[in-house]
PDB file of N, CA, C and O in Angstrom:
ATOM      1  N   UNK A   1     -35.096  64.605 -22.599  1.00  0.00           N
ATOM      2  CA  UNK A   1     -35.574  63.495 -22.942  1.00  0.00           C
ATOM      3  C   UNK A   1     -36.732  62.854 -21.970  1.00  0.00           C
ATOM      4  O   UNK A   1     -36.535  62.931 -20.757  1.00  0.00           O
ATOM      5  N   UNK A   2     -37.768  62.311 -22.382  1.00  0.00           N
ATOM      6  CA  UNK A   2     -38.927  62.000 -21.610  1.00  0.00           C
ATOM      7  C   UNK A   2     -39.011  60.345 -21.644  1.00  0.00           C
ATOM      8  O   UNK A   2     -38.837  59.665 -22.656  1.00  0.00           O
ATOM      9  N   UNK A   3     -39.294  59.878 -20.404  1.00  0.00           N
ATOM     10  CA  UNK A   3     -39.677  58.453 -20.268  1.00  0.00           C
ATOM     11  C   UNK A   3     -41.064  58.246 -20.139  1.00  0.00           C
ATOM     12  O   UNK A   3     -41.713  59.086 -19.516  1.00  0.00           O
ATOM     13  N   UNK A   4     -41.649  57.221 -20.646  1.00  0.00           N
ATOM     14  CA  UNK A   4     -42.980  56.996 -20.623  1.00  0.00           C
ATOM     15  C   UNK A   4     -43.332  55.534 -20.101  1.00  0.00           C
ATOM     16  O   UNK A   4     -42.750  54.532 -20.516  1.00  0.00           O
ATOM     17  N   UNK A   5     -44.329  55.515 -19.165  1.00  0.00           N
ATOM     18  CA  UNK A   5     -44.811  54.323 -18.572  1.00  0.00           C
ATOM     19  C   UNK A   5     -46.030  53.776 -19.375  1.00  0.00           C
ATOM     20  O   UNK A   5     -46.972  54.523 -19.642  1.00  0.00           O
ATOM     21  N   UNK A   6     -46.009  52.505 -19.749  1.00  0.00           N
ATOM     22  CA  UNK A   6     -47.374  52.076 -20.332  1.00  0.00           C
ATOM     23  C   UNK A   6     -48.168  51.112 -19.630  1.00  0.00           C
ATOM     24  O   UNK A   6     -47.669  50.184 -18.993  1.00  0.00           O
ATOM     25  N   UNK A   7     -49.568  51.350 -19.754  1.00  0.00           N
ATOM     26  CA  UNK A   7     -50.494  50.343 -18.842  1.00  0.00           C
ATOM     27  C   UNK A   7     -50.528  49.162 -19.575  1.00  0.00           C
ATOM     28  O   UNK A   7     -49.934  48.997 -20.640  1.00  0.00           O
ATOM     29  N   UNK A   8     -51.320  48.223 -18.928  1.00  0.00           N
ATOM     30  CA  UNK A   8     -51.591  46.932 -19.427  1.00  0.00           C
ATOM     31  C   UNK A   8     -51.862  46.830 -20.854  1.00  0.00           C
ATOM     32  O   UNK A   8     -51.384  45.930 -21.544  1.00  0.00           O
ATOM     33  N   UNK A   9     -52.738  47.880 -21.371  1.00  0.00           N
ATOM     34  CA  UNK A   9     -52.943  47.943 -22.782  1.00  0.00           C
ATOM     35  C   UNK A   9     -51.958  48.687 -23.831  1.00  0.00           C
ATOM     36  O   UNK A   9     -52.244  48.985 -24.991  1.00  0.00           O
ATOM     37  N   UNK A  10     -50.750  48.915 -23.172  1.00  0.00           N
ATOM     38  CA  UNK A  10     -49.766  49.507 -23.856  1.00  0.00           C
ATOM     39  C   UNK A  10     -49.926  51.004 -24.239  1.00  0.00           C
ATOM     40  O   UNK A  10     -49.238  51.577 -25.084  1.00  0.00           O
ATOM     41  N   UNK A  11     -50.932  51.565 -23.501  1.00  0.00           N
ATOM     42  CA  UNK A  11     -51.177  53.137 -23.595  1.00  0.00           C
ATOM     43  C   UNK A  11     -50.482  53.817 -22.461  1.00  0.00           C
ATOM     44  O   UNK A  11     -50.496  53.469 -21.280  1.00  0.00           O
ATOM     45  N   UNK A  12     -49.817  54.929 -23.046  1.00  0.00           N
ATOM     46  CA  UNK A  12     -49.087  55.782 -22.056  1.00  0.00           C
ATOM     47  C   UNK A  12     -49.877  56.318 -21.085  1.00  0.00           C
ATOM     48  O   UNK A  12     -50.825  57.032 -21.416  1.00  0.00           O
ATOM     49  N   UNK A  13     -49.627  56.077 -19.867  1.00  0.00           N
ATOM     50  CA  UNK A  13     -50.327  56.529 -18.668  1.00  0.00           C
ATOM     51  C   UNK A  13     -49.524  57.430 -17.758  1.00  0.00           C
ATOM     52  O   UNK A  13     -50.082  58.043 -16.848  1.00  0.00           O
ATOM     53  N   UNK A  14     -48.153  57.529 -17.995  1.00  0.00           N
ATOM     54  CA  UNK A  14     -47.406  58.411 -17.111  1.00  0.00           C
ATOM     55  C   UNK A  14     -46.102  58.632 -17.743  1.00  0.00           C
ATOM     56  O   UNK A  14     -45.427  57.718 -18.218  1.00  0.00           O
ATOM     57  N   UNK A  15     -45.711  60.067 -17.738  1.00  0.00           N
ATOM     58  CA  UNK A  15     -44.377  60.504 -18.290  1.00  0.00           C
ATOM     59  C   UNK A  15     -43.481  60.966 -17.230  1.00  0.00           C
ATOM     60  O   UNK A  15     -43.971  61.402 -16.188  1.00  0.00           O
ATOM     61  N   UNK A  16     -42.185  60.912 -17.399  1.00  0.00           N
ATOM     62  CA  UNK A  16     -41.372  61.781 -16.539  1.00  0.00           C
ATOM     63  C   UNK A  16     -39.994  62.259 -17.242  1.00  0.00           C
ATOM     64  O   UNK A  16     -39.454  61.457 -18.004  1.00  0.00           O
ATOM     65  N   UNK A  17     -39.463  63.386 -17.049  1.00  0.00           N
ATOM     66  CA  UNK A  17     -38.187  63.786 -17.608  1.00  0.00           C
ATOM     67  C   UNK A  17     -36.979  62.773 -17.175  1.00  0.00           C
ATOM     68  O   UNK A  17     -36.774  62.488 -15.995  1.00  0.00           O
ATOM     69  N   UNK A  18     -36.277  62.310 -18.152  1.00  0.00           N
ATOM     70  CA  UNK A  18     -35.076  61.648 -17.808  1.00  0.00           C
ATOM     71  C   UNK A  18     -33.950  62.656 -17.694  1.00  0.00           C
ATOM     72  O   UNK A  18     -33.522  63.291 -18.658  1.00  0.00           O
ATOM     73  N   UNK A  19     -33.476  62.767 -16.397  1.00  0.00           N
ATOM     74  CA  UNK A  19     -32.520  63.813 -16.142  1.00  0.00           C
ATOM     75  C   UNK A  19     -31.229  63.309 -16.173  1.00  0.00           C
ATOM     76  O   UNK A  19     -31.032  62.113 -15.960  1.00  0.00           O
ATOM     77  N   UNK A  20     -30.113  64.264 -16.471  1.00  0.00           N
ATOM     78  CA  UNK A  20     -28.855  63.903 -16.533  1.00  0.00           C
ATOM     79  C   UNK A  20     -28.196  63.891 -15.099  1.00  0.00           C
ATOM     80  O   UNK A  20     -28.452  64.814 -14.326  1.00  0.00           O
ATOM     81  N   UNK A  21     -27.364  62.879 -14.733  1.00  0.00           N
ATOM     82  CA  UNK A  21     -26.911  62.823 -13.428  1.00  0.00           C
ATOM     83  C   UNK A  21     -25.980  63.985 -13.186  1.00  0.00           C
ATOM     84  O   UNK A  21     -25.224  64.437 -14.046  1.00  0.00           O
ATOM     85  N   UNK A  22     -26.099  64.470 -11.856  1.00  0.00           N
ATOM     86  CA  UNK A  22     -26.764  64.139 -10.658  1.00  0.00           C
ATOM     87  C   UNK A  22     -28.231  64.672 -10.452  1.00  0.00           C
ATOM     88  O   UNK A  22     -28.931  64.404  -9.475  1.00  0.00           O
ATOM     89  N   UNK A  23     -28.607  65.492 -11.550  1.00  0.00           N
ATOM     90  CA  UNK A  23     -29.919  66.140 -11.356  1.00  0.00           C
ATOM     91  C   UNK A  23     -31.078  64.860 -11.207  1.00  0.00           C
ATOM     92  O   UNK A  23     -30.880  63.700 -11.571  1.00  0.00           O
ATOM     93  N   UNK A  24     -32.251  65.358 -10.617  1.00  0.00           N
ATOM     94  CA  UNK A  24     -33.289  64.208 -10.567  1.00  0.00           C
ATOM     95  C   UNK A  24     -34.704  65.003 -10.930  1.00  0.00           C
ATOM     96  O   UNK A  24     -34.841  66.224 -10.860  1.00  0.00           O
ATOM     97  N   UNK A  25     -35.583  64.184 -11.276  1.00  0.00           N
ATOM     98  CA  UNK A  25     -37.017  64.790 -11.592  1.00  0.00           C
ATOM     99  C   UNK A  25     -37.562  65.107 -10.355  1.00  0.00           C
ATOM    100  O   UNK A  25     -37.553  64.280  -9.443  1.00  0.00           O
ATOM    101  N   UNK A  26     -38.170  66.530 -10.192  1.00  0.00           N
ATOM    102  CA  UNK A  26     -38.776  66.900  -9.071  1.00  0.00           C
ATOM    103  C   UNK A  26     -40.143  67.647  -9.477  1.00  0.00           C
ATOM    104  O   UNK A  26     -40.220  68.555 -10.304  1.00  0.00           O
ATOM    105  N   UNK A  27     -41.190  67.102  -8.752  1.00  0.00           N
ATOM    106  CA  UNK A  27     -42.465  67.756  -8.986  1.00  0.00           C
ATOM    107  C   UNK A  27     -42.562  69.056  -8.814  1.00  0.00           C
ATOM    108  O   UNK A  27     -42.094  69.461  -7.750  1.00  0.00           O
ATOM    109  N   UNK A  28     -43.125  70.021  -9.685  1.00  0.00           N
ATOM    110  CA  UNK A  28     -43.288  71.522  -9.412  1.00  0.00           C
ATOM    111  C   UNK A  28     -44.100  71.923  -8.575  1.00  0.00           C
ATOM    112  O   UNK A  28     -44.035  73.090  -8.188  1.00  0.00           O
ATOM    113  N   UNK A  29     -45.065  71.048  -8.093  1.00  0.00           N
ATOM    114  CA  UNK A  29     -46.085  71.187  -7.034  1.00  0.00           C
ATOM    115  C   UNK A  29     -47.519  71.679  -7.684  1.00  0.00           C
ATOM    116  O   UNK A  29     -48.427  72.086  -6.959  1.00  0.00           O
ATOM    117  N   UNK A  30     -47.619  71.613  -8.913  1.00  0.00           N
ATOM    118  CA  UNK A  30     -48.896  71.888  -9.602  1.00  0.00           C
ATOM    119  C   UNK A  30     -49.032  71.104 -10.814  1.00  0.00           C
ATOM    120  O   UNK A  30     -48.066  70.808 -11.516  1.00  0.00           O
ATOM    121  N   UNK A  31     -50.359  70.730 -11.089  1.00  0.00           N
ATOM    122  CA  UNK A  31     -50.630  70.049 -12.250  1.00  0.00           C
ATOM    123  C   UNK A  31     -50.478  68.556 -12.158  1.00  0.00           C
ATOM    124  O   UNK A  31     -49.954  68.046 -11.168  1.00  0.00           O
ATOM    125  N   UNK A  32     -50.897  67.892 -13.102  1.00  0.00           N
ATOM    126  CA  UNK A  32     -51.026  66.261 -13.049  1.00  0.00           C
ATOM    127  C   UNK A  32     -49.749  65.662 -12.903  1.00  0.00           C
ATOM    128  O   UNK A  32     -48.777  65.881 -13.626  1.00  0.00           O
ATOM    129  N   UNK A  33     -49.806  64.829 -11.848  1.00  0.00           N
ATOM    130  CA  UNK A  33     -48.397  64.153 -11.476  1.00  0.00           C
ATOM    131  C   UNK A  33     -47.959  63.121 -12.468  1.00  0.00           C
ATOM    132  O   UNK A  33     -46.840  62.609 -12.428  1.00  0.00           O
ATOM    133  N   UNK A  34     -48.963  62.801 -13.447  1.00  0.00           N
ATOM    134  CA  UNK A  34     -48.521  61.791 -14.387  1.00  0.00           C
ATOM    135  C   UNK A  34     -47.945  62.470 -15.749  1.00  0.00           C
ATOM    136  O   UNK A  34     -47.726  61.784 -16.747  1.00  0.00           O
ATOM    137  N   UNK A  35     -47.717  63.880 -15.708  1.00  0.00           N
ATOM    138  CA  UNK A  35     -47.248  64.419 -16.757  1.00  0.00           C
ATOM    139  C   UNK A  35     -45.855  65.039 -16.732  1.00  0.00           C
ATOM    140  O   UNK A  35     -45.571  65.788 -15.796  1.00  0.00           O
ATOM    141  N   UNK A  36     -44.996  64.792 -17.656  1.00  0.00           N
ATOM    142  CA  UNK A  36     -43.587  65.168 -17.602  1.00  0.00           C
ATOM    143  C   UNK A  36     -43.375  66.583 -17.368  1.00  0.00           C
ATOM    144  O   UNK A  36     -42.438  67.002 -16.688  1.00  0.00           O
ATOM    145  N   UNK A  37     -44.264  67.344 -17.944  1.00  0.00           N
ATOM    146  CA  UNK A  37     -44.155  68.823 -18.043  1.00  0.00           C
ATOM    147  C   UNK A  37     -44.248  69.609 -16.695  1.00  0.00           C
ATOM    148  O   UNK A  37     -43.895  70.779 -16.548  1.00  0.00           O
ATOM    149  N   UNK A  38     -44.809  68.743 -15.671  1.00  0.00           N
ATOM    150  CA  UNK A  38     -45.056  69.257 -14.371  1.00  0.00           C
ATOM    151  C   UNK A  38     -43.829  68.920 -13.417  1.00  0.00           C
ATOM    152  O   UNK A  38     -43.883  68.986 -12.189  1.00  0.00           O
ATOM    153  N   UNK A  39     -42.888  68.606 -14.045  1.00  0.00           N
ATOM    154  CA  UNK A  39     -41.479  67.982 -13.306  1.00  0.00           C
ATOM    155  C   UNK A  39     -40.376  68.814 -13.967  1.00  0.00           C
ATOM    156  O   UNK A  39     -40.423  69.148 -15.151  1.00  0.00           O
ATOM    157  N   UNK A  40     -39.288  69.159 -13.053  1.00  0.00           N
ATOM    158  CA  UNK A  40     -38.100  69.860 -13.630  1.00  0.00           C
ATOM    159  C   UNK A  40     -36.955  68.933 -13.038  1.00  0.00           C
ATOM    160  O   UNK A  40     -37.079  68.232 -12.034  1.00  0.00           O
ATOM    161  N   UNK A  41     -35.899  69.038 -13.770  1.00  0.00           N
ATOM    162  CA  UNK A  41     -34.615  68.334 -13.537  1.00  0.00           C
ATOM    163  C   UNK A  41     -33.868  69.356 -12.572  1.00  0.00           C
ATOM    164  O   UNK A  41     -33.442  70.447 -12.953  1.00  0.00           O
ATOM    165  N   UNK A  42     -33.764  68.870 -11.287  1.00  0.00           N
ATOM    166  CA  UNK A  42     -33.196  69.782 -10.190  1.00  0.00           C
ATOM    167  C   UNK A  42     -31.963  69.075  -9.581  1.00  0.00           C
ATOM    168  O   UNK A  42     -31.863  67.848  -9.610  1.00  0.00           O
ATOM    169  N   UNK A  43     -31.070  69.840  -9.055  1.00  0.00           N
ATOM    170  CA  UNK A  43     -29.970  69.258  -8.289  1.00  0.00           C
ATOM    171  C   UNK A  43     -30.374  68.910  -7.019  1.00  0.00           C
ATOM    172  O   UNK A  43     -30.968  69.735  -6.325  1.00  0.00           O
ATOM    173  N   UNK A  44     -30.098  67.643  -6.564  1.00  0.00           N
ATOM    174  CA  UNK A  44     -30.627  67.263  -5.293  1.00  0.00           C
ATOM    175  C   UNK A  44     -29.766  67.919  -4.081  1.00  0.00           C
ATOM    176  O   UNK A  44     -30.178  67.775  -2.930  1.00  0.00           O
ATOM    177  N   UNK A  45     -28.581  68.634  -4.336  1.00  0.00           N
ATOM    178  CA  UNK A  45     -27.894  69.099  -3.467  1.00  0.00           C
ATOM    179  C   UNK A  45     -26.598  68.383  -3.305  1.00  0.00           C
ATOM    180  O   UNK A  45     -26.281  67.545  -4.148  1.00  0.00           O
ATOM    181  N   UNK A  46     -25.788  68.657  -2.244  1.00  0.00           N
ATOM    182  CA  UNK A  46     -24.621  67.930  -2.116  1.00  0.00           C
ATOM    183  C   UNK A  46     -24.870  66.506  -1.505  1.00  0.00           C
ATOM    184  O   UNK A  46     -25.423  66.240  -0.438  1.00  0.00           O
ATOM    185  N   UNK A  47     -24.366  65.705  -2.377  1.00  0.00           N
ATOM    186  CA  UNK A  47     -24.498  64.114  -1.966  1.00  0.00           C
ATOM    187  C   UNK A  47     -23.200  63.763  -1.150  1.00  0.00           C
ATOM    188  O   UNK A  47     -22.084  64.214  -1.409  1.00  0.00           O
ATOM    189  N   UNK A  48     -23.490  62.923  -0.162  1.00  0.00           N
ATOM    190  CA  UNK A  48     -22.208  62.349   0.662  1.00  0.00           C
ATOM    191  C   UNK A  48     -21.402  61.645  -0.468  1.00  0.00           C
ATOM    192  O   UNK A  48     -21.859  60.973  -1.393  1.00  0.00           O
ATOM    193  N   UNK A  49     -20.023  61.961  -0.178  1.00  0.00           N
ATOM    194  CA  UNK A  49     -18.992  61.288  -1.011  1.00  0.00           C
ATOM    195  C   UNK A  49     -18.379  60.244  -0.088  1.00  0.00           C
ATOM    196  O   UNK A  49     -18.428  60.260   1.141  1.00  0.00           O
ATOM    197  N   UNK A  50     -17.730  59.236  -0.947  1.00  0.00           N
ATOM    198  CA  UNK A  50     -17.016  58.157  -0.077  1.00  0.00           C
ATOM    199  C   UNK A  50     -16.058  58.827   0.909  1.00  0.00           C
ATOM    200  O   UNK A  50     -15.338  59.786   0.631  1.00  0.00           O
ATOM    201  N   UNK A  51     -16.130  58.236   2.043  1.00  0.00           N
ATOM    202  CA  UNK A  51     -15.141  58.843   3.128  1.00  0.00           C
ATOM    203  C   UNK A  51     -15.578  60.079   3.790  1.00  0.00           C
ATOM    204  O   UNK A  51     -14.857  60.677   4.588  1.00  0.00           O
ATOM    205  N   UNK A  52     -16.935  60.522   3.409  1.00  0.00           N
ATOM    206  CA  UNK A  52     -17.282  61.861   3.953  1.00  0.00           C
ATOM    207  C   UNK A  52     -18.185  61.414   5.210  1.00  0.00           C
ATOM    208  O   UNK A  52     -19.409  61.365   5.086  1.00  0.00           O
ATOM    209  N   UNK A  53     -17.631  61.132   6.268  1.00  0.00           N
ATOM    210  CA  UNK A  53     -18.265  60.613   7.511  1.00  0.00           C
ATOM    211  C   UNK A  53     -19.144  61.733   8.111  1.00  0.00           C
ATOM    212  O   UNK A  53     -20.224  61.458   8.634  1.00  0.00           O
ATOM    213  N   UNK A  54     -18.648  63.074   8.028  1.00  0.00           N
ATOM    214  CA  UNK A  54     -19.298  64.094   8.677  1.00  0.00           C
ATOM    215  C   UNK A  54     -20.595  64.257   8.144  1.00  0.00           C
ATOM    216  O   UNK A  54     -21.559  64.470   8.879  1.00  0.00           O
ATOM    217  N   UNK A  55     -20.710  64.148   6.600  1.00  0.00           N
ATOM    218  CA  UNK A  55     -22.042  64.469   6.024  1.00  0.00           C
ATOM    219  C   UNK A  55     -22.879  63.446   6.331  1.00  0.00           C
ATOM    220  O   UNK A  55     -24.048  63.752   6.566  1.00  0.00           O
ATOM    221  N   UNK A  56     -22.499  62.072   6.396  1.00  0.00           N
ATOM    222  CA  UNK A  56     -23.259  61.036   6.801  1.00  0.00           C
ATOM    223  C   UNK A  56     -23.740  61.160   8.325  1.00  0.00           C
ATOM    224  O   UNK A  56     -24.806  60.589   8.559  1.00  0.00           O
ATOM    225  N   UNK A  57     -23.201  61.734   9.264  1.00  0.00           N
ATOM    226  CA  UNK A  57     -23.310  61.805  10.680  1.00  0.00           C
ATOM    227  C   UNK A  57     -24.473  62.872  10.688  1.00  0.00           C
ATOM    228  O   UNK A  57     -25.546  62.682  11.261  1.00  0.00           O
ATOM    229  N   UNK A  58     -24.148  64.006   9.996  1.00  0.00           N
ATOM    230  CA  UNK A  58     -25.141  65.042  10.026  1.00  0.00           C
ATOM    231  C   UNK A  58     -26.690  64.584   9.498  1.00  0.00           C
ATOM    232  O   UNK A  58     -27.733  65.052   9.956  1.00  0.00           O
ATOM    233  N   UNK A  59     -26.597  63.562   8.431  1.00  0.00           N
ATOM    234  CA  UNK A  59     -27.844  63.169   7.938  1.00  0.00           C
ATOM    235  C   UNK A  59     -28.521  62.286   8.998  1.00  0.00           C
ATOM    236  O   UNK A  59     -29.745  62.200   9.089  1.00  0.00           O
ATOM    237  N   UNK A  60     -27.672  61.645   9.781  1.00  0.00           N
ATOM    238  CA  UNK A  60     -28.229  60.641  10.975  1.00  0.00           C
ATOM    239  C   UNK A  60     -28.874  61.567  11.962  1.00  0.00           C
ATOM    240  O   UNK A  60     -30.015  61.365  12.376  1.00  0.00           O
ATOM    241  N   UNK A  61     -28.157  62.558  12.328  1.00  0.00           N
ATOM    242  CA  UNK A  61     -28.733  63.442  13.366  1.00  0.00           C
ATOM    243  C   UNK A  61     -29.960  64.249  13.039  1.00  0.00           C
ATOM    244  O   UNK A  61     -30.837  64.509  13.862  1.00  0.00           O
ATOM    245  N   UNK A  62     -29.960  64.636  11.741  1.00  0.00           N
ATOM    246  CA  UNK A  62     -31.238  65.293  11.396  1.00  0.00           C
ATOM    247  C   UNK A  62     -32.349  64.328  11.424  1.00  0.00           C
ATOM    248  O   UNK A  62     -33.436  64.710  11.860  1.00  0.00           O
ATOM    249  N   UNK A  63     -32.181  62.990  10.962  1.00  0.00           N
ATOM    250  CA  UNK A  63     -33.212  62.051  10.931  1.00  0.00           C
ATOM    251  C   UNK A  63     -33.552  61.637  12.288  1.00  0.00           C
ATOM    252  O   UNK A  63     -34.729  61.351  12.505  1.00  0.00           O
ATOM    253  N   UNK A  64     -32.572  61.550  13.377  1.00  0.00           N
ATOM    254  CA  UNK A  64     -33.072  61.431  14.643  1.00  0.00           C
ATOM    255  C   UNK A  64     -33.838  62.535  15.224  1.00  0.00           C
ATOM    256  O   UNK A  64     -34.803  62.223  15.922  1.00  0.00           O
ATOM    257  N   UNK A  65     -33.568  63.769  15.053  1.00  0.00           N
ATOM    258  CA  UNK A  65     -34.218  64.939  15.457  1.00  0.00           C
ATOM    259  C   UNK A  65     -35.617  64.853  14.964  1.00  0.00           C
ATOM    260  O   UNK A  65     -36.551  65.183  15.696  1.00  0.00           O
ATOM    261  N   UNK A  66     -35.800  64.423  13.751  1.00  0.00           N
ATOM    262  CA  UNK A  66     -37.117  64.506  13.191  1.00  0.00           C
ATOM    263  C   UNK A  66     -38.005  63.385  13.714  1.00  0.00           C
ATOM    264  O   UNK A  66     -39.223  63.556  13.771  1.00  0.00           O
ATOM    265  N   UNK A  67     -37.384  62.136  14.136  1.00  0.00           N
ATOM    266  CA  UNK A  67     -38.239  61.131  14.590  1.00  0.00           C
ATOM    267  C   UNK A  67     -38.109  61.022  16.181  1.00  0.00           C
ATOM    268  O   UNK A  67     -38.510  60.008  16.752  1.00  0.00           O
ATOM    269  N   UNK A  68     -37.549  62.069  16.871  1.00  0.00           N
ATOM    270  CA  UNK A  68     -37.410  61.778  18.220  1.00  0.00           C
ATOM    271  C   UNK A  68     -36.797  60.977  18.774  1.00  0.00           C
ATOM    272  O   UNK A  68     -37.202  60.546  19.853  1.00  0.00           O
ATOM    273  N   UNK A  69     -35.547  60.498  18.168  1.00  0.00           N
ATOM    274  CA  UNK A  69     -34.858  59.380  18.540  1.00  0.00           C
ATOM    275  C   UNK A  69     -34.263  58.530  17.458  1.00  0.00           C
ATOM    276  O   UNK A  69     -34.175  58.906  16.289  1.00  0.00           O
ATOM    277  N   UNK A  70     -33.855  57.355  17.909  1.00  0.00           N
ATOM    278  CA  UNK A  70     -33.391  56.640  16.863  1.00  0.00           C
ATOM    279  C   UNK A  70     -34.526  55.950  16.055  1.00  0.00           C
ATOM    280  O   UNK A  70     -35.309  55.174  16.604  1.00  0.00           O
ATOM    281  N   UNK A  71     -34.594  56.270  14.681  1.00  0.00           N
ATOM    282  CA  UNK A  71     -35.501  55.677  13.724  1.00  0.00           C
ATOM    283  C   UNK A  71     -35.891  54.314  13.840  1.00  0.00           C
ATOM    284  O   UNK A  71     -37.007  53.794  13.816  1.00  0.00           O
ATOM    285  N   UNK A  72     -34.514  53.742  13.997  1.00  0.00           N
ATOM    286  CA  UNK A  72     -34.915  52.186  13.965  1.00  0.00           C
ATOM    287  C   UNK A  72     -35.565  51.879  15.245  1.00  0.00           C
ATOM    288  O   UNK A  72     -36.537  51.126  15.179  1.00  0.00           O
ATOM    289  N   UNK A  73     -35.214  52.318  16.391  1.00  0.00           N
ATOM    290  CA  UNK A  73     -36.056  51.887  17.563  1.00  0.00           C
ATOM    291  C   UNK A  73     -37.429  52.219  17.445  1.00  0.00           C
ATOM    292  O   UNK A  73     -38.318  51.429  17.762  1.00  0.00           O
ATOM    293  N   UNK A  74     -37.695  53.670  16.881  1.00  0.00           N
ATOM    294  CA  UNK A  74     -39.051  54.069  16.751  1.00  0.00           C
ATOM    295  C   UNK A  74     -39.865  53.311  15.893  1.00  0.00           C
ATOM    296  O   UNK A  74     -41.062  53.173  16.145  1.00  0.00           O
ATOM    297  N   UNK A  75     -39.266  52.732  14.763  1.00  0.00           N
ATOM    298  CA  UNK A  75     -39.911  51.959  13.851  1.00  0.00           C
ATOM    299  C   UNK A  75     -40.433  50.564  14.586  1.00  0.00           C
ATOM    300  O   UNK A  75     -41.562  50.084  14.485  1.00  0.00           O
ATOM    301  N   UNK A  76     -39.369  50.063  15.315  1.00  0.00           N
ATOM    302  CA  UNK A  76     -39.388  48.737  15.875  1.00  0.00           C
ATOM    303  C   UNK A  76     -40.591  48.846  16.984  1.00  0.00           C
ATOM    304  O   UNK A  76     -41.419  47.937  17.033  1.00  0.00           O
ATOM    305  N   UNK A  77     -40.674  49.896  17.817  1.00  0.00           N
ATOM    306  CA  UNK A  77     -41.682  50.104  18.734  1.00  0.00           C
ATOM    307  C   UNK A  77     -42.991  50.198  18.330  1.00  0.00           C
ATOM    308  O   UNK A  77     -43.921  49.743  18.996  1.00  0.00           O
ATOM    309  N   UNK A  78     -43.125  50.790  17.225  1.00  0.00           N
ATOM    310  CA  UNK A  78     -44.388  50.818  16.462  1.00  0.00           C
ATOM    311  C   UNK A  78     -45.106  49.597  15.817  1.00  0.00           C
ATOM    312  O   UNK A  78     -46.307  49.537  15.551  1.00  0.00           O
ATOM    313  N   UNK A  79     -44.157  48.624  15.608  1.00  0.00           N
ATOM    314  CA  UNK A  79     -44.278  47.498  14.822  1.00  0.00           C
ATOM    315  C   UNK A  79     -45.656  46.748  15.532  1.00  0.00           C
ATOM    316  O   UNK A  79     -45.670  46.639  16.758  1.00  0.00           O
ATOM    317  N   UNK A  80     -46.553  46.349  14.902  1.00  0.00           N
ATOM    318  CA  UNK A  80     -47.538  45.312  15.574  1.00  0.00           C
ATOM    319  C   UNK A  80     -47.008  44.016  15.852  1.00  0.00           C
ATOM    320  O   UNK A  80     -47.599  43.262  16.625  1.00  0.00           O
ATOM    321  N   UNK A  81     -45.797  43.649  15.210  1.00  0.00           N
ATOM    322  CA  UNK A  81     -45.179  42.279  15.525  1.00  0.00           C
ATOM    323  C   UNK A  81     -44.265  42.304  16.633  1.00  0.00           C
ATOM    324  O   UNK A  81     -43.534  41.336  16.847  1.00  0.00           O
ATOM    325  N   UNK A  82     -44.243  43.450  17.439  1.00  0.00           N
ATOM    326  CA  UNK A  82     -43.398  43.503  18.484  1.00  0.00           C
ATOM    327  C   UNK A  82     -43.484  42.304  19.552  1.00  0.00           C
ATOM    328  O   UNK A  82     -44.642  42.032  19.871  1.00  0.00           O
ATOM    329  N   UNK A  83     -42.661  41.674  20.055  1.00  0.00           N
ATOM    330  CA  UNK A  83     -42.882  40.748  21.133  1.00  0.00           C
ATOM    331  C   UNK A  83     -43.060  41.246  22.490  1.00  0.00           C
ATOM    332  O   UNK A  83     -43.250  40.458  23.416  1.00  0.00           O
TER     333      UNK A  83
END
């Protein structure tokens, strides 16, 4: 199944595959990003389940490693509105 976005003139300007849960549309890496044919329905991998604290902890640790510390602190410190 294909979903279509319409512009202000009601003309199709973007399409995407509508994927069955839990798969999601992922860009194949080539071609027009507005064409559904350049996307495929892929499994996003293991999603954290209710009560799966270990998986959530691992995600947090990976995020911290990527951002060199607590992402909340890094975002706050970079804010132009910091007091």
